[in-house]
N, C-alpha and C positions, 0 to 999 in steps of 0.2 A: 504494500500500500504506500502510495506516495506521501511523503512527509509534508505537512502543512507549513507554508512559509511563515516567517515571523510577522509580517504585516497581516496576513490572513488570520493567523492565530490571535493577534491583537484585536482585529475586528470582531471575531467571534466572542472573545473575552468581554469586550465593551458591550456587546449586545446582551450578554448574560448579566453583566453587572447592572446595566440600565434597567432590565426587567426586575432584578432582585431588589435594588435600593430605591428605584424611582417609579416603579409601576409601569415602565415602558410607555408604549403609546396609549394605554388605557387611561392613565392619569391626564395626559394631554388632551385626549378626545373628550373626557368628562369635563375638564376645565373649559374647553372650547364650547361644549354644549351648554354649560352653565351660563357663559357670557352671552351666547346667542339667545338663550331662553329668556333672560331678564330684559333684553332690549325692547321687545314689544310692550312690556309692562311700563317701561320708562317713557317711550315715545308715543304710545297709544296704538290702537288697532288700525290705523290708516294704512291700507295696503299699498297705496301709491307712494307714501313716504317710506315705508319699509323697503319697497322695491328700489327706490332711489338711493337710499343709504346702505342697502344690504351689502354690496361689495366692500365698502369701507368698514362696516362692522365685522364682517368675516375676516378681513385682512388684519384688523387690530386684534381680534381674538386669536388668530393664528400667531401673530407676533408675540403676544403675551404668553400663549401656551408653549411657544418654542423656548421661552426663557426658563421653563421648568426644568430643573436638573442641570442647567448649564453651569451653575456655580460648583457642581461636583465633578465637572469634566476632568479637571486636573487635581482637584483638592484631595480626592480619595487616594490618588496615587502618591501625593505628597505626604499624606498621613501614614500610609503603610510602607513607605520607602520605595515603592515601585518607580516613582519619578526619577530618583537617582540612578536606577538601573537603565531607564529609558534615555537619560541624558548621557550616560557613558557607553551606550550600546553602539554597535557599528552602523545600525540603521540610521539614516539622517533624521534628525528630530523633526524637520519639516514634514517628512512623510508620516511620521508618527502622529503629528497633529492632524494631518489630513485624514488619516484613517480613523482617528478618534472622532473627528467631526462627522465623517461619513456614517459611522456607527450611531452617533447621537441622532443624526437626521433620519436614519433608517428606523430607529426605535421610536422617535417622537414626531418628526416632521412628516414622514410618509403617511402615517395613519391620519394626520390632519388633512392631507391632500385628498385622501380617499373619502373622508367624512364630510368635507366641505360642501360638495354638491348636495348631499342629503340634507344638511342643515340649511342649505339655500332655500328649500321649500318652506321653512319656517319664516323666512323673510321675503316671501312672495317673489322669488327670483324666477325669471324665465329660463327655459332650457339652454338658450344660447349664452345667457349670462353665467349660468352654472358651469358650462363647459369652459368658458373663458376664465372663470375664477379658478377652476381646477388646474388649468394649464399655467396660469400665472403663479399660483402657489407652488406648482411643481418646479418652476424655474426659480422662483424667488426665495423659497424657504431654505434651500441649501446656503444661499448667501447669508441669511440670518444666522445660521449655525456657524458659518465661518467667522463672521464678525463677532459673534458671541464668544468664540474661542479666544479672541484677543482679550476681552474683558475677563474671562475665566483665568487666563494666564497672568494677568496683572494683579488679580486678587487671590492667587493660589495660596499665599501664605497667611491670609486673613481669615479668621473665624467669623462666620456669619457675614461673609462678603457679598452675599447675593444682591443686596440693595445697592451697594456701591457698583457692582458689576452692571446692574441695570442702568444706573445713571451714566456709566461710561459708554455703553453700547447703543442706547436708544437714540442719541443724536446721529450716530453713524447709520442706523437702520432707517432713518426718515426717508432718504431717497428711494430705497427699495419699497417702502410703504407707499410713497406717492405714485410711483410708476406701476406698482402692482395693482393698486386701486384703479388707476387710470386705464390700464389694460383690461381689467375685469369689467369696468363700467362702459368701455367703448364698444363692447359686443352688442349692446342694445341702443347705442347712440348713433344717430344718423349724421352727426357733424364731426365726430372724432374717430379717426381710423384706429383699428385695433393694432395694426402692425407697428406703428411708430412707438407707442409706450412699451409694447412687448419687446421690441428689439433693444430698447434702452435698458429694460429690466434684464434681458439676457446679457448685455454688456456689463452691467453692474455685478451680476452673479459671476461672470468670468473674471472680472477684476478682483472680486473678493476671493475667488478660488485661487488666483495666482499670487495675491499679496498677503492674505491673512495668515497662511501657514508660516511664512517667514516672520511676520510681526509677532505672532504668538510664540514661535520658537525662540525668538530673541528675548521676549519678555520672560519666558521660563528660564532661560540661561541667566538672565540678569537677577531674577528672584532667587535662584539657587546659589548665588555667590555670597 
């Protein structure tokens, strides 16, 4: 039987840890559902209003749900000494960060992408809007995980650093939120094309994918000194 590579083994380990200590995707989906459920009580039963603000509400809910567990992305490794082993391993730390972010997104972000169209019915979304929402979340939520890794690396040595991490990364996540909502809303708009904000969202995700692992790895090295 072929031996599993170190990065594949790390990915599988992160998936198991995410399910064990953070509830995996179930906690994120339940948090997502809770936020979507209380919105109609806050804004009223106006279906036209819910349909208009639905993409923004779903994207904000996805952003907040993505933050769940991010503060533990590197902190658990720091507490049990695994981070020192990762820092001294032959595998580049940037690839380690990338794999951990991918595992976090698989455990928490991907279930949100699957559940978002179903929750769209609660906000009177049309089928075209729900399809656009799912595609935009599929492209944008990995960028949220990558940006979150930077905040998690900067607060790895702090106990209860979740609030500080959120303060650090929320400003960086605003462009993704803006163009994600724009792309999801454009599917039912006759004036705004879907392609333009969607391509910008893709560019932001690619930029986060290329830059965030290096920034997070540099922060981890600095915090370990």
